[in-house]
C-alpha positions in Angstrom: 4.3 -14.0 32.0 0.9 -15.1 30.7 0.2 -16.6 27.3 -1.4 -13.3 26.2 1.7 -11.4 27.2 3.8 -13.9 25.2 1.6 -13.5 22.1 1.7 -9.7 22.4 5.5 -9.7 22.7 5.9 -12.1 19.7 3.6 -9.8 17.7 5.7 -6.7 18.7 9.0 -8.5 17.8 7.6 -9.6 14.5 6.5 -6.0 13.8 10.0 -4.8 14.6 11.6 -7.4 12.4 9.8 -6.2 9.3 11.9 -4.5 6.6 10.7 -1.0 6.2 10.4 0.1 2.5 11.6 3.7 2.4 12.2 6.5 -0.1 15.1 5.9 -2.4 14.3 2.2 -2.9 12.2 0.4 -5.5 10.0 -2.5 -4.4 7.6 -4.8 -6.1 5.6 -7.8 -4.8 3.0 -9.7 -6.8 0.2 -11.8 -5.4 -2.3 -14.2 -6.9 -5.5 -14.0 -4.8 -9.1 -15.0 -4.9 -11.5 -12.3 -6.1 -12.8 -12.0 -2.6 -9.4 -11.4 -1.0 -8.4 -8.9 -3.7 -11.7 -7.1 -3.1 -11.1 -7.0 0.6 -7.6 -5.4 0.0 -9.0 -2.9 -2.5 -11.8 -1.9 -0.1 -9.2 -1.3 2.6 -7.1 0.8 0.3 -10.2 2.8 -0.8 -11.2 3.5 2.8 -7.6 4.9 3.5 -7.8 7.1 0.4 -11.1 8.5 1.6 -10.1 9.0 5.3 -6.6 10.3 5.3 -3.5 11.1 3.4 -1.4 8.2 4.4 -1.5 4.4 4.4 0.7 1.5 5.3 0.8 -1.8 3.4 2.3 -4.7 5.3 3.5 -8.1 3.9 4.9 -11.1 5.8 8.4 -9.6 5.9 8.0 -6.0 4.9 6.2 -2.8 5.8 5.6 0.1 3.3 4.4 3.4 4.9 3.3 5.9 2.3 2.0 9.5 2.5 0.2 10.4 -0.7 -1.0 13.4 -2.6 -3.4 14.3 -5.4 -4.4 13.6 -8.1 -4.7 9.8 -8.0 -4.6 8.3 -11.5 -7.0 5.5 -12.3 -6.8 3.5 -15.5 -9.3 0.9 -16.7 -8.3 -1.4 -19.5 -10.3 -4.2 -21.1 -8.9 -6.8 -23.5 -11.9 -8.4 -25.2 -10.2 -10.9 -27.5 -9.3 -14.6 -26.8 -9.0 -14.8 -23.0 -10.7 -11.6 -21.8 -9.0 -9.6 -19.2 -9.9 -6.5 -17.2 -7.0 -4.5 -15.7 -7.5 -1.8 -13.2 -4.5 0.2 -12.3 -4.2 3.0 -9.7 -1.2 5.3 -9.4 -1.1 7.2 -6.1 1.5 10.0 -6.1 3.6 10.7 -3.0 3.8 14.1 -1.4 6.8 16.3 -1.1 8.1 18.5 1.7 9.8 20.8 -0.8 8.9 24.4 -0.8 8.9 26.8 -3.8 11.9 29.1 -4.3 11.8 32.7 -3.1 10.8 35.5 -5.5 12.5 38.8 -4.9 
């Protein structure tokens, strides 16, 4: 086995060891990032929102696959007193596979 094969196997094993965050479970993870790193993350999210109806967010020990719907809610909040703060919140609704009831 070559070093490249070993690296690939380790990556596959790590991918399989991740906890999958599924429906019926609440999950929250907070990060303190540089502005550049937060921007990179937001750009990646934005690209997924533009390109398809699903995205997967992966942390060191977890993986969160998510199929989303419309409309996406965007909130911008500015606190201008004392230590100023800009908060940008996005709420992305999930989709459902439910169908409407029959009408007779």
